[in-house]
ROTI-722331 format. One record per residue (C-alpha): residue number from 0; x, z, y. Coordinates in Angstrom, 1 decimal. Layout:
<tifis>
<tifi><i>NUM</i><c1>X</c1><c3>Z</c3><c2>Y</c2></tifi>
...
</tifis>
This chain:
<tifis>
<tifi><i>0</i><c1>101.5</c1><c3>110.4</c3><c2>95.7</c2></tifi>
<tifi><i>1</i><c1>104.9</c1><c3>112.0</c3><c2>96.5</c2></tifi>
<tifi><i>2</i><c1>107.8</c1><c3>110.4</c3><c2>94.6</c2></tifi>
<tifi><i>3</i><c1>110.7</c1><c3>112.7</c3><c2>93.9</c2></tifi>
<tifi><i>4</i><c1>114.1</c1><c3>111.1</c3><c2>94.6</c2></tifi>
<tifi><i>5</i><c1>116.9</c1><c3>113.1</c3><c2>93.1</c2></tifi>
<tifi><i>6</i><c1>119.2</c1><c3>114.5</c3><c2>95.7</c2></tifi>
<tifi><i>7</i><c1>122.2</c1><c3>112.8</c3><c2>94.1</c2></tifi>
<tifi><i>8</i><c1>120.7</c1><c3>109.4</c3><c2>95.0</c2></tifi>
<tifi><i>9</i><c1>120.4</c1><c3>110.1</c3><c2>98.7</c2></tifi>
<tifi><i>10</i><c1>123.8</c1><c3>108.8</c3><c2>99.4</c2></tifi>
<tifi><i>11</i><c1>122.8</c1><c3>105.3</c3><c2>98.2</c2></tifi>
<tifi><i>12</i><c1>120.5</c1><c3>104.9</c3><c2>101.2</c2></tifi>
<tifi><i>13</i><c1>123.0</c1><c3>103.9</c3><c2>103.7</c2></tifi>
<tifi><i>14</i><c1>121.1</c1><c3>101.2</c3><c2>105.5</c2></tifi>
<tifi><i>15</i><c1>121.1</c1><c3>100.0</c3><c2>109.1</c2></tifi>
<tifi><i>16</i><c1>117.4</c1><c3>99.3</c3><c2>109.2</c2></tifi>
<tifi><i>17</i><c1>114.2</c1><c3>100.5</c3><c2>107.4</c2></tifi>
<tifi><i>18</i><c1>113.6</c1><c3>99.2</c3><c2>103.9</c2></tifi>
<tifi><i>19</i><c1>110.2</c1><c3>98.0</c3><c2>105.0</c2></tifi>
<tifi><i>20</i><c1>109.3</c1><c3>96.6</c3><c2>108.4</c2></tifi>
<tifi><i>21</i><c1>105.7</c1><c3>97.4</c3><c2>109.3</c2></tifi>
<tifi><i>22</i><c1>103.6</c1><c3>95.5</c3><c2>111.9</c2></tifi>
<tifi><i>23</i><c1>99.9</c1><c3>95.5</c3><c2>112.7</c2></tifi>
<tifi><i>24</i><c1>97.9</c1><c3>92.3</c3><c2>113.2</c2></tifi>
<tifi><i>25</i><c1>94.4</c1><c3>93.5</c3><c2>114.1</c2></tifi>
<tifi><i>26</i><c1>92.9</c1><c3>95.2</c3><c2>111.1</c2></tifi>
<tifi><i>27</i><c1>95.8</c1><c3>94.0</c3><c2>108.8</c2></tifi>
<tifi><i>28</i><c1>99.0</c1><c3>95.9</c3><c2>108.2</c2></tifi>
<tifi><i>29</i><c1>102.0</c1><c3>93.7</c3><c2>107.3</c2></tifi>
<tifi><i>30</i><c1>104.8</c1><c3>95.2</c3><c2>105.2</c2></tifi>
<tifi><i>31</i><c1>107.9</c1><c3>93.1</c3><c2>105.1</c2></tifi>
<tifi><i>32</i><c1>110.4</c1><c3>94.1</c3><c2>102.4</c2></tifi>
<tifi><i>33</i><c1>114.0</c1><c3>94.1</c3><c2>103.7</c2></tifi>
<tifi><i>34</i><c1>115.9</c1><c3>96.0</c3><c2>101.1</c2></tifi>
<tifi><i>35</i><c1>119.2</c1><c3>95.1</c3><c2>99.4</c2></tifi>
<tifi><i>36</i><c1>121.2</c1><c3>93.8</c3><c2>97.8</c2></tifi>
<tifi><i>37</i><c1>121.8</c1><c3>91.4</c3><c2>100.7</c2></tifi>
<tifi><i>38</i><c1>123.2</c1><c3>87.9</c3><c2>100.5</c2></tifi>
<tifi><i>39</i><c1>123.7</c1><c3>86.8</c3><c2>104.1</c2></tifi>
<tifi><i>40</i><c1>120.2</c1><c3>86.8</c3><c2>105.6</c2></tifi>
<tifi><i>41</i><c1>118.5</c1><c3>87.1</c3><c2>102.2</c2></tifi>
<tifi><i>42</i><c1>117.5</c1><c3>90.4</c3><c2>100.7</c2></tifi>
<tifi><i>43</i><c1>116.7</c1><c3>90.7</c3><c2>97.0</c2></tifi>
<tifi><i>44</i><c1>114.4</c1><c3>93.7</c3><c2>97.7</c2></tifi>
<tifi><i>45</i><c1>115.3</c1><c3>95.4</c3><c2>94.4</c2></tifi>
<tifi><i>46</i><c1>112.9</c1><c3>98.2</c3><c2>93.8</c2></tifi>
<tifi><i>47</i><c1>115.3</c1><c3>101.1</c3><c2>94.0</c2></tifi>
<tifi><i>48</i><c1>113.9</c1><c3>104.6</c3><c2>94.2</c2></tifi>
<tifi><i>49</i><c1>113.9</c1><c3>104.8</c3><c2>98.0</c2></tifi>
<tifi><i>50</i><c1>112.0</c1><c3>101.5</c3><c2>98.3</c2></tifi>
<tifi><i>51</i><c1>109.4</c1><c3>102.9</c3><c2>95.8</c2></tifi>
<tifi><i>52</i><c1>109.1</c1><c3>105.9</c3><c2>98.1</c2></tifi>
<tifi><i>53</i><c1>108.6</c1><c3>103.8</c3><c2>101.2</c2></tifi>
<tifi><i>54</i><c1>105.9</c1><c3>101.6</c3><c2>99.5</c2></tifi>
<tifi><i>55</i><c1>104.2</c1><c3>104.8</c3><c2>98.5</c2></tifi>
<tifi><i>56</i><c1>104.2</c1><c3>105.9</c3><c2>102.1</c2></tifi>
<tifi><i>57</i><c1>102.7</c1><c3>102.6</c3><c2>103.2</c2></tifi>
<tifi><i>58</i><c1>99.8</c1><c3>103.1</c3><c2>100.7</c2></tifi>
<tifi><i>59</i><c1>99.3</c1><c3>106.6</c3><c2>102.2</c2></tifi>
<tifi><i>60</i><c1>99.0</c1><c3>105.0</c3><c2>105.7</c2></tifi>
<tifi><i>61</i><c1>96.6</c1><c3>102.2</c3><c2>104.8</c2></tifi>
<tifi><i>62</i><c1>94.4</c1><c3>104.6</c3><c2>102.9</c2></tifi>
<tifi><i>63</i><c1>94.3</c1><c3>106.8</c3><c2>106.0</c2></tifi>
<tifi><i>64</i><c1>93.5</c1><c3>103.9</c3><c2>108.4</c2></tifi>
<tifi><i>65</i><c1>91.5</c1><c3>101.7</c3><c2>106.0</c2></tifi>
<tifi><i>66</i><c1>93.6</c1><c3>98.8</c3><c2>107.0</c2></tifi>
<tifi><i>67</i><c1>94.0</c1><c3>95.8</c3><c2>104.7</c2></tifi>
<tifi><i>68</i><c1>97.6</c1><c3>95.3</c3><c2>103.6</c2></tifi>
<tifi><i>69</i><c1>99.8</c1><c3>92.2</c3><c2>103.2</c2></tifi>
<tifi><i>70</i><c1>103.2</c1><c3>92.6</c3><c2>101.4</c2></tifi>
<tifi><i>71</i><c1>105.8</c1><c3>90.0</c3><c2>101.9</c2></tifi>
<tifi><i>72</i><c1>109.5</c1><c3>89.4</c3><c2>102.6</c2></tifi>
<tifi><i>73</i><c1>111.7</c1><c3>86.7</c3><c2>104.2</c2></tifi>
<tifi><i>74</i><c1>114.1</c1><c3>84.2</c3><c2>102.7</c2></tifi>
<tifi><i>75</i><c1>114.9</c1><c3>83.5</c3><c2>99.1</c2></tifi>
<tifi><i>76</i><c1>113.4</c1><c3>86.5</c3><c2>97.4</c2></tifi>
<tifi><i>77</i><c1>110.0</c1><c3>88.2</c3><c2>97.4</c2></tifi>
<tifi><i>78</i><c1>111.3</c1><c3>90.9</c3><c2>95.0</c2></tifi>
<tifi><i>79</i><c1>114.0</c1><c3>90.8</c3><c2>92.3</c2></tifi>
<tifi><i>80</i><c1>112.7</c1><c3>93.6</c3><c2>90.1</c2></tifi>
<tifi><i>81</i><c1>113.9</c1><c3>97.1</c3><c2>89.3</c2></tifi>
<tifi><i>82</i><c1>117.2</c1><c3>98.8</c3><c2>89.8</c2></tifi>
<tifi><i>83</i><c1>119.1</c1><c3>98.1</c3><c2>86.6</c2></tifi>
<tifi><i>84</i><c1>121.7</c1><c3>100.7</c3><c2>87.4</c2></tifi>
<tifi><i>85</i><c1>119.1</c1><c3>103.4</c3><c2>87.8</c2></tifi>
<tifi><i>86</i><c1>117.7</c1><c3>102.4</c3><c2>84.3</c2></tifi>
<tifi><i>87</i><c1>121.0</c1><c3>103.0</c3><c2>82.5</c2></tifi>
<tifi><i>88</i><c1>121.2</c1><c3>105.8</c3><c2>80.0</c2></tifi>
<tifi><i>89</i><c1>123.9</c1><c3>107.7</c3><c2>81.9</c2></tifi>
<tifi><i>90</i><c1>121.2</c1><c3>108.7</c3><c2>84.4</c2></tifi>
<tifi><i>91</i><c1>119.5</c1><c3>110.6</c3><c2>81.6</c2></tifi>
<tifi><i>92</i><c1>116.0</c1><c3>112.0</c3><c2>82.3</c2></tifi>
<tifi><i>93</i><c1>116.1</c1><c3>110.6</c3><c2>85.9</c2></tifi>
<tifi><i>94</i><c1>116.0</c1><c3>107.0</c3><c2>84.4</c2></tifi>
<tifi><i>95</i><c1>112.8</c1><c3>107.9</c3><c2>82.6</c2></tifi>
<tifi><i>96</i><c1>111.4</c1><c3>109.5</c3><c2>85.8</c2></tifi>
<tifi><i>97</i><c1>112.2</c1><c3>106.4</c3><c2>87.8</c2></tifi>
<tifi><i>98</i><c1>110.3</c1><c3>104.1</c3><c2>85.4</c2></tifi>
<tifi><i>99</i><c1>107.4</c1><c3>106.5</c3><c2>85.3</c2></tifi>
<tifi><i>100</i><c1>107.3</c1><c3>106.5</c3><c2>89.2</c2></tifi>
<tifi><i>101</i><c1>107.4</c1><c3>102.7</c3><c2>89.3</c2></tifi>
<tifi><i>102</i><c1>104.4</c1><c3>102.3</c3><c2>87.0</c2></tifi>
<tifi><i>103</i><c1>102.5</c1><c3>105.1</c3><c2>88.7</c2></tifi>
<tifi><i>104</i><c1>103.1</c1><c3>103.3</c3><c2>92.0</c2></tifi>
<tifi><i>105</i><c1>101.6</c1><c3>100.1</c3><c2>90.6</c2></tifi>
<tifi><i>106</i><c1>98.6</c1><c3>102.2</c3><c2>89.5</c2></tifi>
<tifi><i>107</i><c1>98.2</c1><c3>103.3</c3><c2>93.1</c2></tifi>
<tifi><i>108</i><c1>98.1</c1><c3>99.7</c3><c2>94.2</c2></tifi>
<tifi><i>109</i><c1>95.3</c1><c3>99.1</c3><c2>91.7</c2></tifi>
<tifi><i>110</i><c1>93.2</c1><c3>102.0</c3><c2>93.0</c2></tifi>
<tifi><i>111</i><c1>94.1</c1><c3>101.8</c3><c2>96.7</c2></tifi>
<tifi><i>112</i><c1>90.6</c1><c3>101.3</c3><c2>98.3</c2></tifi>
<tifi><i>113</i><c1>91.7</c1><c3>98.5</c3><c2>100.7</c2></tifi>
<tifi><i>114</i><c1>92.5</c1><c3>94.8</c3><c2>100.0</c2></tifi>
<tifi><i>115</i><c1>96.2</c1><c3>94.2</c3><c2>99.2</c2></tifi>
<tifi><i>116</i><c1>97.5</c1><c3>90.6</c3><c2>99.4</c2></tifi>
<tifi><i>117</i><c1>101.0</c1><c3>89.5</c3><c2>98.1</c2></tifi>
<tifi><i>118</i><c1>102.4</c1><c3>86.8</c3><c2>100.4</c2></tifi>
<tifi><i>119</i><c1>105.0</c1><c3>85.6</c3><c2>97.9</c2></tifi>
<tifi><i>120</i><c1>107.7</c1><c3>83.9</c3><c2>100.1</c2></tifi>
<tifi><i>121</i><c1>110.3</c1><c3>83.5</c3><c2>97.3</c2></tifi>
<tifi><i>122</i><c1>111.3</c1><c3>84.5</c3><c2>93.8</c2></tifi>
<tifi><i>123</i><c1>109.4</c1><c3>87.3</c3><c2>92.1</c2></tifi>
<tifi><i>124</i><c1>111.1</c1><c3>88.3</c3><c2>88.9</c2></tifi>
<tifi><i>125</i><c1>110.3</c1><c3>91.1</c3><c2>86.4</c2></tifi>
<tifi><i>126</i><c1>109.3</c1><c3>94.2</c3><c2>88.4</c2></tifi>
<tifi><i>127</i><c1>108.8</c1><c3>92.0</c3><c2>91.5</c2></tifi>
<tifi><i>128</i><c1>106.3</c1><c3>89.8</c3><c2>89.5</c2></tifi>
<tifi><i>129</i><c1>104.6</c1><c3>93.0</c3><c2>88.4</c2></tifi>
<tifi><i>130</i><c1>104.4</c1><c3>94.2</c3><c2>92.0</c2></tifi>
<tifi><i>131</i><c1>102.7</c1><c3>91.0</c3><c2>93.0</c2></tifi>
<tifi><i>132</i><c1>100.3</c1><c3>91.2</c3><c2>90.1</c2></tifi>
<tifi><i>133</i><c1>99.3</c1><c3>94.7</c3><c2>91.1</c2></tifi>
<tifi><i>134</i><c1>98.0</c1><c3>93.3</c3><c2>94.4</c2></tifi>
<tifi><i>135</i><c1>94.4</c1><c3>92.1</c3><c2>94.7</c2></tifi>
<tifi><i>136</i><c1>95.3</c1><c3>88.5</c3><c2>95.7</c2></tifi>
<tifi><i>137</i><c1>98.4</c1><c3>86.4</c3><c2>95.8</c2></tifi>
<tifi><i>138</i><c1>99.5</c1><c3>83.5</c3><c2>98.1</c2></tifi>
<tifi><i>139</i><c1>102.7</c1><c3>81.8</c3><c2>97.2</c2></tifi>
<tifi><i>140</i><c1>105.0</c1><c3>79.4</c3><c2>98.9</c2></tifi>
<tifi><i>141</i><c1>105.4</c1><c3>75.9</c3><c2>97.5</c2></tifi>
<tifi><i>142</i><c1>108.9</c1><c3>74.9</c3><c2>96.4</c2></tifi>
<tifi><i>143</i><c1>110.6</c1><c3>78.1</c3><c2>97.6</c2></tifi>
<tifi><i>144</i><c1>110.2</c1><c3>80.5</c3><c2>94.8</c2></tifi>
<tifi><i>145</i><c1>109.5</c1><c3>81.1</c3><c2>91.1</c2></tifi>
<tifi><i>146</i><c1>107.7</c1><c3>83.7</c3><c2>89.0</c2></tifi>
<tifi><i>147</i><c1>109.3</c1><c3>85.0</c3><c2>85.8</c2></tifi>
<tifi><i>148</i><c1>109.3</c1><c3>87.8</c3><c2>83.3</c2></tifi>
<tifi><i>149</i><c1>112.8</c1><c3>87.4</c3><c2>81.8</c2></tifi>
<tifi><i>150</i><c1>112.8</c1><c3>90.4</c3><c2>79.5</c2></tifi>
<tifi><i>151</i><c1>112.8</c1><c3>88.2</c3><c2>76.3</c2></tifi>
<tifi><i>152</i><c1>116.2</c1><c3>86.9</c3><c2>77.2</c2></tifi>
<tifi><i>153</i><c1>117.7</c1><c3>90.3</c3><c2>78.3</c2></tifi>
<tifi><i>154</i><c1>120.8</c1><c3>91.6</c3><c2>76.5</c2></tifi>
<tifi><i>155</i><c1>122.7</c1><c3>94.8</c3><c2>76.8</c2></tifi>
<tifi><i>156</i><c1>121.5</c1><c3>98.4</c3><c2>77.2</c2></tifi>
<tifi><i>157</i><c1>118.5</c1><c3>97.9</c3><c2>79.5</c2></tifi>
<tifi><i>158</i><c1>116.0</c1><c3>95.8</c3><c2>77.6</c2></tifi>
<tifi><i>159</i><c1>112.5</c1><c3>96.2</c3><c2>76.0</c2></tifi>
<tifi><i>160</i><c1>112.4</c1><c3>99.2</c3><c2>73.8</c2></tifi>
<tifi><i>161</i><c1>114.7</c1><c3>101.3</c3><c2>76.2</c2></tifi>
<tifi><i>162</i><c1>111.8</c1><c3>103.4</c3><c2>77.5</c2></tifi>
<tifi><i>163</i><c1>109.0</c1><c3>104.9</c3><c2>75.4</c2></tifi>
<tifi><i>164</i><c1>105.9</c1><c3>103.8</c3><c2>77.3</c2></tifi>
<tifi><i>165</i><c1>107.3</c1><c3>101.1</c3><c2>79.6</c2></tifi>
<tifi><i>166</i><c1>106.7</c1><c3>98.1</c3><c2>77.3</c2></tifi>
<tifi><i>167</i><c1>103.0</c1><c3>98.8</c3><c2>77.0</c2></tifi>
<tifi><i>168</i><c1>102.8</c1><c3>99.5</c3><c2>80.7</c2></tifi>
<tifi><i>169</i><c1>104.6</c1><c3>96.3</c3><c2>81.6</c2></tifi>
<tifi><i>170</i><c1>102.1</c1><c3>94.3</c3><c2>79.4</c2></tifi>
<tifi><i>171</i><c1>99.2</c1><c3>96.2</c3><c2>80.8</c2></tifi>
<tifi><i>172</i><c1>99.9</c1><c3>95.1</c3><c2>84.4</c2></tifi>
<tifi><i>173</i><c1>99.7</c1><c3>91.5</c3><c2>83.3</c2></tifi>
<tifi><i>174</i><c1>96.8</c1><c3>91.9</c3><c2>80.8</c2></tifi>
<tifi><i>175</i><c1>94.8</c1><c3>93.6</c3><c2>83.6</c2></tifi>
<tifi><i>176</i><c1>94.8</c1><c3>90.3</c3><c2>85.6</c2></tifi>
<tifi><i>177</i><c1>95.5</c1><c3>87.5</c3><c2>83.1</c2></tifi>
<tifi><i>178</i><c1>94.1</c1><c3>86.1</c3><c2>79.8</c2></tifi>
<tifi><i>179</i><c1>95.9</c1><c3>87.1</c3><c2>76.6</c2></tifi>
<tifi><i>180</i><c1>97.4</c1><c3>83.7</c3><c2>75.7</c2></tifi>
<tifi><i>181</i><c1>98.9</c1><c3>83.3</c3><c2>79.2</c2></tifi>
<tifi><i>182</i><c1>100.4</c1><c3>86.8</c3><c2>78.9</c2></tifi>
<tifi><i>183</i><c1>101.9</c1><c3>85.7</c3><c2>75.5</c2></tifi>
<tifi><i>184</i><c1>103.5</c1><c3>82.7</c3><c2>77.1</c2></tifi>
<tifi><i>185</i><c1>104.8</c1><c3>84.6</c3><c2>80.1</c2></tifi>
<tifi><i>186</i><c1>106.4</c1><c3>87.3</c3><c2>78.0</c2></tifi>
<tifi><i>187</i><c1>107.7</c1><c3>85.4</c3><c2>74.9</c2></tifi>
<tifi><i>188</i><c1>108.9</c1><c3>82.3</c3><c2>76.7</c2></tifi>
<tifi><i>189</i><c1>110.5</c1><c3>83.8</c3><c2>79.8</c2></tifi>
<tifi><i>190</i><c1>109.9</c1><c3>80.5</c3><c2>81.7</c2></tifi>
<tifi><i>191</i><c1>110.3</c1><c3>80.3</c3><c2>85.4</c2></tifi>
<tifi><i>192</i><c1>106.9</c1><c3>79.3</c3><c2>86.9</c2></tifi>
<tifi><i>193</i><c1>106.4</c1><c3>77.3</c3><c2>90.1</c2></tifi>
<tifi><i>194</i><c1>103.7</c1><c3>78.0</c3><c2>92.6</c2></tifi>
<tifi><i>195</i><c1>101.7</c1><c3>74.9</c3><c2>91.6</c2></tifi>
<tifi><i>196</i><c1>101.7</c1><c3>75.9</c3><c2>87.9</c2></tifi>
<tifi><i>197</i><c1>100.9</c1><c3>79.5</c3><c2>88.9</c2></tifi>
<tifi><i>198</i><c1>97.9</c1><c3>78.4</c3><c2>90.8</c2></tifi>
<tifi><i>199</i><c1>96.8</c1><c3>76.0</c3><c2>88.0</c2></tifi>
<tifi><i>200</i><c1>97.0</c1><c3>78.9</c3><c2>85.5</c2></tifi>
<tifi><i>201</i><c1>95.3</c1><c3>81.3</c3><c2>87.9</c2></tifi>
<tifi><i>202</i><c1>98.3</c1><c3>83.6</c3><c2>88.3</c2></tifi>
<tifi><i>203</i><c1>98.1</c1><c3>83.2</c3><c2>92.1</c2></tifi>
<tifi><i>204</i><c1>95.1</c1><c3>82.4</c3><c2>94.2</c2></tifi>
<tifi><i>205</i><c1>96.5</c1><c3>79.9</c3><c2>96.7</c2></tifi>
<tifi><i>206</i><c1>99.6</c1><c3>77.8</c3><c2>97.4</c2></tifi>
<tifi><i>207</i><c1>100.8</c1><c3>77.3</c3><c2>101.0</c2></tifi>
<tifi><i>208</i><c1>103.6</c1><c3>75.7</c3><c2>102.9</c2></tifi>
<tifi><i>209</i><c1>106.5</c1><c3>78.1</c3><c2>103.6</c2></tifi>
<tifi><i>210</i><c1>105.5</c1><c3>78.8</c3><c2>107.2</c2></tifi>
<tifi><i>211</i><c1>101.8</c1><c3>79.2</c3><c2>106.2</c2></tifi>
<tifi><i>212</i><c1>102.2</c1><c3>81.8</c3><c2>103.5</c2></tifi>
<tifi><i>213</i><c1>102.0</c1><c3>84.8</c3><c2>105.8</c2></tifi>
<tifi><i>214</i><c1>99.2</c1><c3>83.4</c3><c2>108.0</c2></tifi>
<tifi><i>215</i><c1>97.2</c1><c3>82.5</c3><c2>105.0</c2></tifi>
<tifi><i>216</i><c1>97.6</c1><c3>85.9</c3><c2>103.5</c2></tifi>
<tifi><i>217</i><c1>96.7</c1><c3>87.6</c3><c2>106.7</c2></tifi>
<tifi><i>218</i><c1>93.5</c1><c3>85.5</c3><c2>106.9</c2></tifi>
<tifi><i>219</i><c1>92.6</c1><c3>86.4</c3><c2>103.4</c2></tifi>
<tifi><i>220</i><c1>93.3</c1><c3>90.1</c3><c2>104.0</c2></tifi>
<tifi><i>221</i><c1>91.1</c1><c3>90.0</c3><c2>107.1</c2></tifi>
<tifi><i>222</i><c1>88.3</c1><c3>88.3</c3><c2>105.2</c2></tifi>
<tifi><i>223</i><c1>88.2</c1><c3>90.8</c3><c2>102.3</c2></tifi>
<tifi><i>224</i><c1>89.0</c1><c3>93.7</c3><c2>104.7</c2></tifi>
<tifi><i>225</i><c1>85.6</c1><c3>93.1</c3><c2>106.3</c2></tifi>
<tifi><i>226</i><c1>83.8</c1><c3>94.2</c3><c2>103.1</c2></tifi>
<tifi><i>227</i><c1>82.2</c1><c3>97.7</c3><c2>103.1</c2></tifi>
<tifi><i>228</i><c1>85.3</c1><c3>99.8</c3><c2>102.4</c2></tifi>
<tifi><i>229</i><c1>83.7</c1><c3>102.5</c3><c2>100.2</c2></tifi>
<tifi><i>230</i><c1>82.0</c1><c3>100.0</c3><c2>97.9</c2></tifi>
<tifi><i>231</i><c1>85.1</c1><c3>97.8</c3><c2>97.8</c2></tifi>
<tifi><i>232</i><c1>87.3</c1><c3>100.8</c3><c2>96.8</c2></tifi>
<tifi><i>233</i><c1>85.0</c1><c3>102.0</c3><c2>94.1</c2></tifi>
<tifi><i>234</i><c1>84.6</c1><c3>98.6</c3><c2>92.5</c2></tifi>
<tifi><i>235</i><c1>88.3</c1><c3>97.8</c3><c2>92.8</c2></tifi>
<tifi><i>236</i><c1>89.2</c1><c3>101.0</c3><c2>90.9</c2></tifi>
<tifi><i>237</i><c1>86.6</c1><c3>100.4</c3><c2>88.2</c2></tifi>
<tifi><i>238</i><c1>87.9</c1><c3>96.9</c3><c2>87.6</c2></tifi>
<tifi><i>239</i><c1>91.3</c1><c3>98.4</c3><c2>86.6</c2></tifi>
<tifi><i>240</i><c1>90.2</c1><c3>101.7</c3><c2>85.1</c2></tifi>
<tifi><i>241</i><c1>91.6</c1><c3>101.1</c3><c2>81.6</c2></tifi>
<tifi><i>242</i><c1>94.9</c1><c3>99.8</c3><c2>83.0</c2></tifi>
<tifi><i>243</i><c1>95.3</c1><c3>102.7</c3><c2>85.4</c2></tifi>
<tifi><i>244</i><c1>94.8</c1><c3>105.1</c3><c2>82.5</c2></tifi>
<tifi><i>245</i><c1>97.9</c1><c3>103.6</c3><c2>80.9</c2></tifi>
<tifi><i>246</i><c1>100.1</c1><c3>103.3</c3><c2>84.0</c2></tifi>
<tifi><i>247</i><c1>99.3</c1><c3>106.9</c3><c2>85.1</c2></tifi>
<tifi><i>248</i><c1>99.1</c1><c3>108.9</c3><c2>81.9</c2></tifi>
<tifi><i>249</i><c1>98.5</c1><c3>112.1</c3><c2>83.9</c2></tifi>
<tifi><i>250</i><c1>95.0</c1><c3>110.8</c3><c2>84.7</c2></tifi>
<tifi><i>251</i><c1>95.4</c1><c3>112.0</c3><c2>88.3</c2></tifi>
<tifi><i>252</i><c1>94.5</c1><c3>108.7</c3><c2>89.9</c2></tifi>
<tifi><i>253</i><c1>91.3</c1><c3>108.4</c3><c2>87.9</c2></tifi>
<tifi><i>254</i><c1>90.1</c1><c3>111.9</c3><c2>88.2</c2></tifi>
<tifi><i>255</i><c1>90.4</c1><c3>112.7</c3><c2>91.9</c2></tifi>
<tifi><i>256</i><c1>87.7</c1><c3>114.9</c3><c2>93.4</c2></tifi>
<tifi><i>257</i><c1>85.2</c1><c3>112.9</c3><c2>95.4</c2></tifi>
<tifi><i>258</i><c1>83.5</c1><c3>113.7</c3><c2>98.7</c2></tifi>
<tifi><i>259</i><c1>80.5</c1><c3>112.3</c3><c2>100.4</c2></tifi>
<tifi><i>260</i><c1>81.2</c1><c3>110.1</c3><c2>103.4</c2></tifi>
<tifi><i>261</i><c1>77.8</c1><c3>111.0</c3><c2>104.8</c2></tifi>
<tifi><i>262</i><c1>76.3</c1><c3>107.5</c3><c2>104.6</c2></tifi>
<tifi><i>263</i><c1>72.7</c1><c3>106.6</c3><c2>103.9</c2></tifi>
<tifi><i>264</i><c1>72.0</c1><c3>104.4</c3><c2>100.9</c2></tifi>
<tifi><i>265</i><c1>69.6</c1><c3>101.7</c3><c2>102.0</c2></tifi>
<tifi><i>266</i><c1>70.6</c1><c3>99.4</c3><c2>99.2</c2></tifi>
<tifi><i>267</i><c1>70.1</c1><c3>101.9</c3><c2>96.4</c2></tifi>
<tifi><i>268</i><c1>73.7</c1><c3>102.0</c3><c2>95.5</c2></tifi>
<tifi><i>269</i><c1>73.7</c1><c3>105.7</c3><c2>94.9</c2></tifi>
<tifi><i>270</i><c1>76.9</c1><c3>107.3</c3><c2>94.0</c2></tifi>
<tifi><i>271</i><c1>78.7</c1><c3>104.0</c3><c2>94.1</c2></tifi>
<tifi><i>272</i><c1>78.4</c1><c3>103.9</c3><c2>97.9</c2></tifi>
<tifi><i>273</i><c1>78.9</c1><c3>107.5</c3><c2>98.8</c2></tifi>
<tifi><i>274</i><c1>81.9</c1><c3>108.5</c3><c2>96.6</c2></tifi>
<tifi><i>275</i><c1>85.4</c1><c3>108.1</c3><c2>97.8</c2></tifi>
<tifi><i>276</i><c1>88.7</c1><c3>110.0</c3><c2>97.1</c2></tifi>
<tifi><i>277</i><c1>89.2</c1><c3>113.2</c3><c2>99.0</c2></tifi>
<tifi><i>278</i><c1>92.2</c1><c3>113.1</c3><c2>101.3</c2></tifi>
<tifi><i>279</i><c1>95.4</c1><c3>114.8</c3><c2>100.3</c2></tifi>
<tifi><i>280</i><c1>94.9</c1><c3>114.4</c3><c2>96.5</c2></tifi>
<tifi><i>281</i><c1>97.9</c1><c3>112.3</c3><c2>95.8</c2></tifi>
<tifi><i>282</i><c1>100.5</c1><c3>114.9</c3><c2>96.7</c2></tifi>
<tifi><i>283</i><c1>102.1</c1><c3>116.0</c3><c2>100.0</c2></tifi>
<tifi><i>284</i><c1>101.9</c1><c3>113.4</c3><c2>102.8</c2></tifi>
<tifi><i>285</i><c1>105.2</c1><c3>112.3</c3><c2>104.3</c2></tifi>
<tifi><i>286</i><c1>105.6</c1><c3>111.3</c3><c2>107.9</c2></tifi>
<tifi><i>287</i><c1>103.5</c1><c3>108.3</c3><c2>108.8</c2></tifi>
<tifi><i>288</i><c1>105.3</c1><c3>105.0</c3><c2>109.0</c2></tifi>
<tifi><i>289</i><c1>105.9</c1><c3>103.5</c3><c2>112.4</c2></tifi>
<tifi><i>290</i><c1>103.8</c1><c3>100.4</c3><c2>112.8</c2></tifi>
<tifi><i>291</i><c1>104.5</c1><c3>97.9</c3><c2>115.6</c2></tifi>
<tifi><i>292</i><c1>101.5</c1><c3>95.9</c3><c2>116.9</c2></tifi>
<tifi><i>293</i><c1>101.7</c1><c3>92.2</c3><c2>117.1</c2></tifi>
</tifis>
């Protein structure tokens, strides 16, 4: 999927290092978010348009290599949500396009045929919470971060109702993974949820000590990455088919042409085993990210 970043926004990307640091640990790709705003050594990792574009490129790369993916950060924040300035009305149609691109990117996470693990090192608020929920599994640090959907307490111009389809899409991401009464509480109470409560309520899969969050996520990614990739990808997409249809109204992510991978079918799985998305169907490929090997 090629995201379109308006030319007028290019000037905001004046950074001294990449927005995502990529490393390779065996069969697992590790994507460390390191995007502003910065507070000393802590980055909020606000999902500005260029960060969406780089996350999109990471998905391109792991789809190509069939590498499991871990997404994490360092310090106080995992991800502090969307770019509120970009959502303001003075940006006109570009604000709507930005929101559409965000939810379509989350749809890509849901259909990406490799395991994706969120190693939640710190706070995950609003869009950052939704990013974590779009991953397949979640490991969260104990005592170092909170989960929250604060929209119920938002005031000002940017609040629920600002964008035509966004409210339904926001709820869809949560409803795709969580039971209805839990989604009700998350959205209508706006409470900040600790790792222990999140695990108790099955929002996350595991709690780990701060220095064990990333190793635990890598171990999980390696375990699920050993599953037959074609079957894993098909089943993963089907689990989220209704949600993807809402997040990507174009239907492109659910209606990609399929090609045979040339495998025999000893287990009688038929089309389930041999169908996978044809390459190049999600738009022009950008240059591949540079991945350092650990």
